N, C-alpha and C positions, 0 to 999 in steps of 0.2 A: 762300284756298283755291281759289276760282273762277279768280282770276287765274293762279295756278300751274298749274291744270289746262289753261286756255286756252293758256298759254305752252308747256306741254309737248306739247300736241296740236294746235297751230295749223295745221300742214300737213294733218293728218287732217281738220280741220274744213273746210278749202278743198276737199279731195279729195271728201269725202262730199257736200258741197253741190253740186259740179259733176256728180257722177254722177246725183244726183237731178234737177238742173236739166236735164240732157241728156235723161233719160228723160221728164220732164214735158213738155219742149218738143216732143219727137217725138210724144208721145201727144196733146198739145193740138192739134197740127197734123195729126192723124190719120195719122201715119206717112207723110206725103207723100214720095214718092221723091226729089223735088228736095232736100228738107231732109235726108233721109238721106244723099244723095250729098254735099251741102254739108257735113254734119258729118264725114264720112270725109275729104273733101278738106281741110277746115280742120284736122283733127287731123294729117294727114300733112304739110301745108305748114307749119303753125305750129310743129310739133315740130322740123322742119328749121331754121326760122329762129330760134326762141327756145330750144328745148331743146338740140338738138345744136349749133346755132350758138353759143349762149351758153357751152356747155361748152367748146368749142375756143377761142373768142375771149377769154373772160374767165378761165376756170379754168386754162387752160394758157399764159397770157401774163401778163406783168407789167401790173397794172392802172394805166392812166393816167387821172387825174381830169379828164376833159374833159366838156363838156356832152353831146356825142353818146354817150359811154360811159355817162353817167348816164341818158340817155333810153333807151338800149338796156337797161340794167339794170332800169329801171322797167317796160319792156315785158316782159322776162323774168318779172318778178314778177307781171305781169298775166296772161300767157298760160301760165304753168306753176305748179306747186305743189311744186317740188323743194327747198324750203327757202329760197328767195330767193338771189340771186347771191352774197351774202356767205357765208352759212352753207354753201351747196352747195360753193362753191369751197374753203373750209377743209377740209371733209370729203373732197372729191374729191382734193385734193392729198395728204392724209393716206393715202387709199386707195392712191394710186399709190406713195407712199413705202414703205408697209408691206403691199403687196398680198399677199393670201392668207396672212397671218400672224395671230396672235391680237391684233395691234394694228390690223388692218384693220377699220374700222367696219362694213363690210357684206360679210364673207366667208361665203358659204353653208356652207362646210365647218366653220366655227367657230360660227356662230349659227343655221344652218338656212336653207334656201331660202325658206321662207314668211316669215321675219322680214325677209330681204333684199327680197322682193317687196312686202311691205306697209309698207316703210319703218320697220320696228321695229328700227332699227340699234343697234349696240352703242355705249354711251357710252365715249369714249376721251379721253385727255388730249391736247389739241392744243397744239402748239408755236406760240405767238403769232407767231413769226418767219415762219411759213408764210403768214400773211395780212397782213404788215406793209404791203405795197403797197395793200391794200384798206382797212386801218384808217386810212390817211392821208386817205381820202375822207370828209368829213363827210356827204355825201349818201348814200353807201353805208351808213354806220353808221346814219343816220336811217332809211333804207329797211329795214335789218335790224330795228331796234327797232319799226317800225310796219308790218311786212310785211303782216299780215293786214288791218289797217284800210285800208291803201292799196290792197290787192288788191280788197276789197269796195267801196271808194269808186269804183274804176275800173269795176267790174261794175255798180254802181248808175247811174253816169252813162251807160254804154252801154245799160243796160236802159231808162232814161228816153227815150233817143233812139229805140231800137227793141229790144224784147225779143229779137228774133231774133239780134241781135249776140251776146247772152249765150248763148242756147240752142244756136246752130249755129256759133259761132266760138270763143268763149272756153271754154265748157264742153267741147266736143270736144277742144280743144287740151290742156286740163288732164288730161282722162281718158286721152287717147292718150299724153301725155308720161309719166304715172305708170306705165302698164302697160308701155310700151316700156322705160323705165328699169328697171323691175322685172325684165323678161325679160333684158335685157342684163347687169345686175349678177348675176343668178342663173345663167343659162346660160353666160355668159362666164367664170364661175369655178367651175362646178359640180364640176369634178374637182380643185380645189385649185390650179389654174394658169390663167393667162389664155389664152383660146383664141378663135379666130374662130368665128362663129355663123352658118354659111351657111343653116341651117334657118329663120332669121328674116330673111334678106336681103330677101324680098319685103315684109316689114313695116317694115323700117328699112334701106334701102339705104345710108344714110350711117354706120350704127353697127355693122354686123355684123362688121366686121374688128376685133374687140375685142382679139384676141391681138396683132395688129400695132400696135394703139394703145398697148399696154403695153410694146412693145419699146423698149429704151433708144435715145434719139435721139443 
């Protein structure tokens, strides 16, 4: 029962942990303005590198099983909590294929904006062919099955080197990625059709052209 609970809510565990870690770290260091600035900068930069970057480089391209792609997938798993590269890619490809329909795993018009924002997405039947390129990678499959353990192992190693790596780099990256993803998936489809989101361009200059992103290539 516990294993099933952890498996179902593994991303939520990571998300809650890093919200608490960020708040604790800032409070422990007396809300030092340098650490506040470092947290904002880390979230902004790491989301661009591993959130938005991974989304475009892995989810929208045929995955090639190379050491550098594996290393990048590992870093994505460390710096974000969007389901891991394997799971996120499958759901994201499904989202693009069935955007704003009842088969879309995170359409706000079908499941509600708050479920989209909080990652309480709809369970949908996934075509295995949509991830055939990723399923060929033994490392990605391993990363998928041990996502949480590998994430917290990375966090532990960095914490032992210097706790500030976790408090002001990893945690802000996870927190920023989750909230920006939530806003993009909600506001980018709030009217039942993909749209650009200029109102959050200041928050995510790489992701606000969401309507254009959904246009057929």
